C-alpha positions as CSV (number, residue, x, y, z in Angstrom):
1,X,13.5,9.4,-1.2
2,X,10.9,8.2,-3.6
3,X,10.3,10.1,-6.9
4,X,6.7,10.9,-6.0
5,X,7.6,12.4,-2.6
6,X,10.2,14.6,-4.2
7,X,7.7,15.8,-6.8
8,X,5.2,16.7,-4.1
9,X,7.8,18.6,-2.2
10,X,8.7,20.5,-5.3
11,X,5.0,21.3,-5.8
12,X,4.8,22.8,-2.3
13,X,8.0,24.9,-2.9
14,X,6.6,26.1,-6.1
15,X,3.4,27.2,-4.4
16,X,5.0,29.7,-2.0
17,X,6.5,32.1,-4.5
18,X,3.3,32.1,-6.5
19,X,1.4,33.3,-3.4
20,X,4.1,35.7,-2.3
21,X,4.4,37.4,-5.7
22,X,2.4,40.6,-6.0
23,X,-0.8,40.1,-8.0
24,X,-2.9,42.7,-9.6
25,X,-5.8,42.4,-7.3
26,X,-4.0,41.6,-4.0
27,X,-1.4,44.3,-4.1
28,X,-3.0,47.0,-6.1
29,X,-1.6,50.5,-5.5
30,X,-3.7,53.1,-3.7
31,X,-5.7,55.4,-5.9
32,X,-4.1,58.9,-6.2
33,X,-5.8,62.2,-6.5
34,X,-8.6,62.6,-9.0
35,X,-7.2,62.8,-12.4
36,X,-7.6,65.9,-14.4
37,X,-9.1,66.2,-17.9
38,X,-5.7,65.6,-19.5
39,X,-5.2,62.5,-17.4
40,X,-8.7,61.2,-18.2
41,X,-7.8,61.3,-21.9
42,X,-4.6,59.4,-21.4
43,X,-4.7,55.7,-22.5
44,X,-5.3,53.1,-19.8
45,X,-2.2,51.6,-18.3
46,X,-1.7,47.9,-19.0
47,X,-2.9,45.5,-16.3
48,X,-0.5,44.4,-13.6
49,X,0.1,40.9,-12.3
50,X,2.9,38.5,-12.5
51,X,3.0,38.4,-16.3
52,X,1.0,41.6,-17.1
53,X,-2.2,41.7,-19.1
54,X,-5.8,42.3,-18.3
55,X,-7.7,40.5,-15.5
56,X,-8.9,37.2,-17.0
57,X,-10.8,35.5,-14.2
58,X,-11.8,36.7,-10.7
59,X,-9.4,39.7,-11.0
60,X,-6.4,37.5,-11.8
61,X,-4.6,37.4,-15.1
62,X,-4.0,34.2,-17.0
63,X,-0.4,34.1,-15.9
64,X,-1.4,34.5,-12.2
65,X,-3.8,31.5,-12.5
66,X,-1.2,29.4,-14.2
67,X,1.4,30.1,-11.5
68,X,-1.0,29.4,-8.7
69,X,-2.3,26.2,-10.3
70,X,1.1,24.8,-11.3
71,X,1.7,22.7,-8.1
72,X,-1.8,21.2,-8.3
73,X,-1.4,20.5,-12.0
74,X,1.8,18.6,-11.3
75,X,0.0,16.7,-8.5
76,X,-2.9,15.8,-10.7
77,X,-0.5,14.5,-13.4
78,X,1.2,12.3,-10.9
79,X,-2.1,10.8,-9.7
80,X,-3.2,10.3,-13.3
81,X,0.0,8.6,-14.3
82,X,0.1,6.1,-11.5
83,X,-3.6,5.6,-11.5
84,X,-3.6,4.5,-15.1
85,X,-0.6,2.4,-14.5
86,X,-2.3,0.5,-11.7
87,X,-5.5,0.1,-13.7
88,X,-3.5,-1.7,-16.4
89,X,-1.4,-3.8,-14.0
90,X,-4.3,-4.9,-11.8
91,X,-6.4,-6.3,-14.6
92,X,-7.9,-9.6,-13.4
93,X,-6.8,-11.3,-16.7
94,X,-3.2,-10.3,-16.1
95,X,-3.0,-11.2,-12.4
96,X,-5.0,-14.5,-12.6
97,X,-5.1,-15.8,-16.2
98,X,-8.1,-18.2,-16.3
99,X,-6.7,-20.5,-19.1
100,X,-3.4,-20.9,-17.4
101,X,-4.9,-21.6,-14.0
102,X,-7.4,-24.2,-15.2
103,X,-4.9,-26.0,-17.4
104,X,-2.1,-26.0,-14.7
105,X,-4.4,-27.2,-11.9
106,X,-5.8,-30.0,-14.1
107,X,-2.2,-31.2,-14.9
108,X,-1.0,-31.0,-11.3
109,X,-4.1,-32.6,-9.7
110,X,-4.1,-35.5,-12.2
111,X,-0.4,-36.1,-11.7
112,X,0.4,-35.8,-15.4
113,X,3.2,-33.3,-14.9
114,X,6.5,-33.5,-13.0
115,X,7.5,-30.8,-10.5
116,X,10.3,-29.7,-12.8
117,X,8.0,-29.3,-15.7
118,X,5.4,-27.5,-13.6
119,X,8.1,-25.1,-12.4
120,X,9.1,-24.3,-15.9
121,X,5.5,-23.6,-17.0
122,X,5.1,-21.2,-14.1
123,X,8.3,-19.3,-14.9
124,X,7.3,-19.0,-18.5
125,X,3.9,-17.5,-17.6
126,X,5.2,-15.0,-15.1
127,X,1.9,-13.8,-13.7
128,X,1.5,-13.2,-10.0
129,X,-0.6,-16.4,-9.5
130,X,2.0,-18.4,-11.5
131,X,4.7,-17.1,-9.1
132,X,2.6,-18.4,-6.1
133,X,2.2,-21.8,-7.8
134,X,6.0,-21.9,-8.5
135,X,6.7,-21.6,-4.8
136,X,4.3,-24.4,-4.0
137,X,5.8,-26.7,-6.7
138,X,9.3,-26.2,-5.4
139,X,8.2,-27.9,-2.2
140,X,6.4,-30.8,-4.0
141,X,6.3,-34.0,-2.0
142,X,6.9,-32.2,1.3
143,X,4.5,-32.1,4.3
144,X,1.5,-29.7,4.0
145,X,2.9,-27.3,6.6
146,X,6.1,-26.8,4.7
147,X,4.3,-26.2,1.4
148,X,1.9,-23.7,3.0
149,X,4.7,-21.7,4.4
150,X,6.4,-21.5,1.0
151,X,3.1,-20.3,-0.5
152,X,2.7,-17.7,2.2
153,X,6.1,-16.3,1.6
154,X,5.7,-16.2,-2.1
155,X,2.2,-14.7,-1.8
156,X,3.4,-11.9,0.5
157,X,5.9,-10.8,-2.2
158,X,3.2,-10.8,-4.9
159,X,0.8,-8.8,-2.7
160,X,3.5,-6.2,-2.1
161,X,4.0,-5.9,-5.9
162,X,0.2,-5.5,-6.4
163,X,0.1,-2.7,-3.8
164,X,3.0,-0.9,-5.4
165,X,2.4,2.8,-6.3
166,X,-0.9,2.8,-4.4
167,X,0.8,4.8,-1.7
168,X,1.5,7.5,-4.3
169,X,-2.2,8.0,-4.9
170,X,-2.7,8.1,-1.1
171,X,0.1,10.7,-0.8
172,X,-1.4,12.9,-3.5
173,X,-4.9,12.7,-1.9
174,X,-3.4,13.7,1.4
175,X,-0.9,16.4,0.4
176,X,-3.0,18.3,-2.1
177,X,-5.6,19.6,0.4
178,X,-2.7,20.6,2.7
179,X,-1.1,22.6,0.0
180,X,-4.4,24.3,-0.7
181,X,-4.8,25.1,3.0
182,X,-1.3,26.5,3.1
183,X,-2.0,28.7,0.1
184,X,-5.3,29.9,1.7
185,X,-3.6,30.9,5.0
186,X,-0.7,32.7,3.2
187,X,-3.1,34.5,0.9
188,X,-5.3,35.7,3.8
189,X,-2.3,36.9,5.7
190,X,-1.1,38.9,2.8
191,X,-4.5,40.3,2.0
192,X,-5.1,41.6,5.5
193,X,-1.5,42.9,5.7
194,X,-2.0,45.0,2.6
195,X,-5.3,46.4,3.9
196,X,-3.8,47.2,7.3
197,X,-0.8,49.0,5.8
198,X,-2.7,51.1,3.3
199,X,-4.2,54.5,3.8
200,X,-8.0,54.4,3.8
201,X,-7.9,50.8,2.7
202,X,-10.5,49.7,5.2
203,X,-13.2,51.1,2.9
204,X,-11.8,49.3,-0.1
205,X,-14.0,46.2,-0.1
206,X,-12.9,45.2,-3.6
207,X,-9.3,44.8,-2.5
208,X,-10.3,42.6,0.4
209,X,-12.6,40.5,-1.7
210,X,-10.0,39.9,-4.4
211,X,-7.5,38.8,-1.8
212,X,-9.9,36.3,-0.3
213,X,-10.8,34.9,-3.7
214,X,-7.1,34.4,-4.5
215,X,-6.6,32.6,-1.1
216,X,-9.6,30.3,-1.4
217,X,-8.7,29.4,-5.0
218,X,-5.8,27.3,-3.7
219,X,-8.1,25.3,-1.4
220,X,-10.5,24.6,-4.2
221,X,-7.7,23.4,-6.5
222,X,-6.4,21.1,-3.7
223,X,-9.7,19.5,-3.2
224,X,-10.2,19.1,-6.9
225,X,-7.1,17.1,-7.1
226,X,-7.5,15.2,-3.8
227,X,-11.1,13.9,-4.3
228,X,-10.5,11.9,-7.6
229,X,-7.1,10.7,-6.3
230,X,-8.7,9.3,-3.1
231,X,-11.5,7.7,-5.0
232,X,-9.1,6.0,-7.3
233,X,-7.0,4.8,-4.3
234,X,-10.0,3.2,-2.6
235,X,-11.1,1.6,-5.9
236,X,-7.7,0.0,-6.6
237,X,-7.3,-1.1,-3.0
238,X,-10.6,-3.0,-3.2
239,X,-9.5,-4.6,-6.5
240,X,-6.3,-5.8,-4.8
241,X,-8.2,-7.3,-1.9
242,X,-10.5,-9.3,-4.3
243,X,-7.5,-10.5,-6.3
244,X,-5.7,-11.6,-3.1
245,X,-8.7,-13.6,-1.9
246,X,-9.0,-15.4,-5.3
247,X,-5.3,-16.2,-5.2
248,X,-5.7,-17.6,-1.7
249,X,-8.4,-20.0,-2.9
250,X,-6.2,-21.2,-5.7
251,X,-3.2,-21.6,-3.4
252,X,-5.2,-24.0,-1.2
253,X,-5.9,-26.2,-4.2
254,X,-2.3,-26.3,-5.2
255,X,-1.2,-27.1,-1.7
256,X,-3.5,-30.1,-1.5
257,X,-2.3,-31.3,-4.9
258,X,1.5,-31.2,-4.3
259,X,1.7,-31.7,-0.5
260,X,2.4,-35.2,0.9
261,X,-0.3,-36.7,3.2
262,X,0.5,-36.9,6.9
263,X,0.1,-40.8,6.9
264,X,2.8,-41.0,4.2
265,X,5.2,-38.7,5.9
266,X,7.1,-41.7,7.5
267,X,7.1,-45.4,6.8
268,X,5.4,-47.8,9.2
269,X,7.6,-48.3,12.2
270,X,8.2,-51.8,13.6
271,X,6.4,-52.8,16.8
272,X,8.4,-51.8,19.9
273,X,10.2,-54.6,21.7
274,X,9.0,-55.4,25.2
275,X,11.2,-54.1,28.0
276,X,13.6,-56.6,29.5
277,X,12.6,-58.3,32.8
278,X,14.1,-56.6,35.9
279,X,17.1,-58.3,37.4
280,X,16.6,-59.8,40.8
281,X,19.7,-60.1,43.0
282,X,20.5,-63.6,44.4
283,X,21.5,-64.5,48.1
284,X,24.8,-63.2,49.5
285,X,26.5,-66.7,49.5
286,X,25.7,-67.3,45.9
287,X,23.4,-70.3,46.6
288,X,19.9,-70.5,45.4
289,X,17.3,-70.7,48.1
290,X,15.7,-74.1,48.7
291,X,12.0,-74.1,48.7
292,X,10.3,-76.1,51.5
293,X,7.9,-78.9,50.6
294,X,4.3,-78.0,51.0
295,X,3.0,-78.8,54.5
296,X,6.5,-78.9,56.1
297,X,7.3,-76.0,58.2
298,X,9.9,-75.5,60.9
299,X,8.4,-75.5,64.4
300,X,9.9,-73.4,67.1
301,X,11.9,-75.2,69.8
302,X,10.0,-76.4,73.0
303,X,6.8,-77.2,71.2
304,X,5.4,-80.5,70.2
305,X,5.0,-81.3,66.6
């Protein structure tokens, strides 16, 4: 299983205990009888929550917010890591170096370089377009169809490398809202379950509002992570498509330069010999037939000549 998929699964598993754990606003205890004067003078009890402390935001302590936001923080770090990595890898100057392309095409089209030397230059450069050129040079002197097939095979491998890790961004953009939706559903279920099980809880609107805020917070965090990740995915996909189109144009030039013309594919063949004359069988007795002189024909018996 890929590393990104395992990290996203771990984020989802980390979200469940955060929502199931009792928070200060969601699972507050029912108010007891009115405190007396002595009780009123007693110091206030410390706030509840997962890690204790006073409510920090929307009735939640800082510890509660950190636990709820932890899966989305991990997902955002994954998207940021692979997004920056793809931005560096997909730079046009790295994929298609202009100086190398212009110099290499001039040498190949002018015939001032041998196929072996051209292959060594491509291997030293190591850029994606150089790898495509290397596959074409390996078939130098072959028919155009064979060179084109080699370029197609090599280009498919390079396109796969360019699209690498883009699926991670797509996965983050898809899974993050789902994790937020799951947290919202679980939070709403727990909020209403607490209200239904309490005595006189139907009149406690603050408890219901706090539960709804806690549940909707997960959806907001999921969308906050998904929207930038999806935007970055589409941007990088468009860059890959533009680079692939440019590489295809350069591949056509290298195919024309190294492929052999169709007329030179085979030497001129000699003219075909005429077929032999058909054999005519002779008479049964082996004698050749005697041709009658012109004007002399055999008359039938009983008639005058």
